[in-house]
C-alpha positions in Angstrom: -6.1 -23.2 -4.2 -6.6 -19.7 -3.9 -9.9 -19.5 -5.4 -12.1 -20.7 -2.5 -11.4 -21.0 1.7 -9.2 -18.9 3.5 -6.8 -17.8 0.8 -10.0 -16.6 -1.4 -11.4 -14.5 2.3 -8.2 -12.7 2.6 -7.4 -12.0 -1.1 -11.2 -10.5 -1.4 -10.7 -8.7 2.2 -7.7 -6.8 0.6 -9.2 -6.4 -3.0 -12.3 -4.8 -1.1 -10.4 -2.5 0.7 -7.6 -1.5 -2.3 -11.0 -1.1 -4.6 -11.6 2.2 -2.0 -8.3 3.6 -2.0 -7.4 2.5 1.1 -4.2 0.8 2.0 -4.4 -3.0 3.1 -1.6 -2.8 5.7 -0.6 -5.9 7.5 -2.2 -4.3 10.9 -5.1 -3.7 9.3 -5.5 -7.5 8.0 -4.2 -8.6 11.5 -6.7 -6.7 13.4 -9.5 -7.8 10.5 -9.0 -11.5 11.0 -8.7 -12.0 14.5 -12.0 -10.8 14.9 -15.2 -12.5 14.4 -16.1 -15.1 12.9 -12.4 -15.7 12.0 -10.6 -15.8 15.3 -7.5 -16.0 13.0 -3.9 -15.6 14.8 -1.4 -13.4 13.5 1.2 -16.4 12.3 -1.7 -17.9 10.1 -2.7 -14.6 8.7 1.4 -14.2 8.0 1.5 -17.5 6.5 -1.7 -17.1 4.3 -0.6 -13.7 2.9 2.6 -15.2 2.3 1.0 -18.5 0.2 -0.9 -15.3 -1.9 2.4 -13.8 -2.6 4.0 -17.3 -3.5 0.8 -17.9 -5.8 1.3 -14.5 -7.6 -2.0 -13.1 -6.1 -0.6 -10.1 -4.0 2.1 -7.7 -4.1 3.5 -6.6 -1.1 5.5 -2.9 -0.3 7.7 -3.1 2.4 10.2 -0.5 3.5 9.1 1.1 0.6 10.3 -2.0 -1.8 7.4 -3.6 -3.8 7.9 -7.5 -3.1 6.9 -9.3 -5.9 8.4 -12.7 -4.9 7.7 -14.6 -1.6 11.3 -16.1 -2.2 13.4 -12.5 -2.1 15.7 -11.4 0.4 13.3 -8.4 1.5 10.3 -11.0 1.9 12.3 -12.8 3.8 13.3 -10.1 6.1 9.4 -8.9 6.5 7.3 -11.7 7.1 9.1 -13.7 9.7 9.3 -9.7 11.6 6.2 -8.7 13.6 6.8 -5.1 13.2 7.7 -5.2 9.3 5.0 -7.2 8.6 2.3 -4.8 10.1 3.9 -2.0 8.5 4.0 -3.9 5.2 0.9 -3.3 2.7 -0.6 -5.6 0.3 -2.6 -5.3 -3.1 -4.1 -7.6 -5.7 -1.4 -8.3 -8.4 -2.7 -7.0 -11.7 -1.5 -6.1 -15.0 -1.9 -2.5 -15.8 -3.9 -1.2 -18.2 -5.3 2.3 -19.1 -8.1 2.1 -17.3 -5.7 2.2 -14.1 -3.9 4.9 -15.2 -7.3 7.0 -16.2 -7.9 6.0 -12.5 -4.6 7.4 -11.5 -5.0 10.5 -13.5 -8.5 11.1 -11.7 -7.1 10.2 -8.3 -4.1 12.5 -8.7 -6.4 15.4 -9.6 -8.9 14.9 -7.0 -5.6 14.8 -4.3 -3.8 17.4 -5.5 -6.2 19.9 -7.1 -4.0 19.6 -10.7 -4.0 17.9 -13.9 -1.3 15.8 -15.3 0.0 16.8 -18.4 -0.8 13.8 -20.8 -3.0 11.0 -19.9 -0.2 8.0 -20.3 1.8 6.1 -17.8 5.2 7.7 -18.2 3.1 11.1 -17.6 1.0 10.0 -14.5 3.9 8.2 -12.7 6.2 11.1 -13.3 4.1 13.7 -11.9 3.2 11.8 -8.9 7.0 11.0 -8.3 7.2 14.4 -8.8 4.4 15.3 -6.5 5.3 13.2 -4.0 8.9 14.0 -3.7 7.9 17.3 -2.7 5.3 16.2 -0.1 7.6 13.5 1.4 9.4 15.3 3.5 6.6 17.2 5.4 5.0 14.1 5.8 8.6 12.5 7.7 8.8 15.9 9.5 5.1 16.0 10.9 5.4 12.1 11.6 8.8 12.9 13.8 7.1 15.6 15.4 4.7 13.6 16.5 6.9 10.8 17.9 8.8 13.1 19.6 5.8 14.2 21.7 4.1 11.1 22.0 0.8 12.4 19.9 -1.8 10.5 18.2 -1.7 10.5 14.5 1.4 8.9 13.7 -0.2 5.2 12.3 -1.9 7.4 9.4 1.3 9.6 8.4 3.5 6.1 8.9 0.9 4.3 6.7 1.1 6.7 4.2 5.0 7.0 3.8 5.1 3.8 3.0 3.1 3.9 -0.4 4.8 7.2 -1.3 8.1 5.8 -0.8 7.4 2.9 -3.1 6.0 5.0 -5.8 9.2 6.7 -5.8 11.5 3.7 -6.0 9.3 1.6 -8.1 8.7 0.8 -11.7 5.9 3.2 -13.6 3.2 0.3 -13.4 4.2 -0.3 -9.7 3.8 3.8 -8.9 0.5 3.7 -10.9 -1.2 0.7 -9.5 0.4 1.7 -5.7 -1.1 5.0 -5.7 -4.8 3.9 -6.9 -4.2 1.4 -4.1 -3.7 4.3 -1.8 -4.6 7.6 -2.7 -7.0 8.4 0.2 -4.5 7.7 2.7 -2.1 9.7 1.2 -4.8 12.4 0.6 -5.5 12.7 4.5 -2.0 12.4 5.8 -1.1 15.1 3.9 -3.7 17.4 4.8 -3.0 16.3 8.4 0.9 17.2 7.9 
């Protein structure tokens, strides 16, 4: 039953966060649901999130791969591992519609300061992959520099690299939906890098 109770609470939190263009990571979920009025442990959060994935209400991204099923090998590796779960990101599972393509087109222009050649799924996905392909190395280099120096700001860069890699590896519809759900973090991370 995903329409009420704890599953609906988690799904609502994820939908709200993603609607603002921010990533709903496992780390964020655990921190939010540990607070009052919930007080839920990480194990409970993990169980509820995997239940939503199993029910087909969520998609997860882990290590640059989109997980659409709780039964796949990547999901079996991600959910039991505390670090991988915290690094994973989640978004509601939706079917790509033209409005999502328009949103990605607008977010692309706001994020990178230029237009996409055409307003269709293939053109937007291709432009995203090309632009993020050029910026991924800068993000990875900046993250490595911060890690070597033990400097703050690693979480922002690490959080942005996950969707950047998923956009480059996933299907066109997944690339557009992932970008719409994380464009603010990608923009902030590329500026910081």
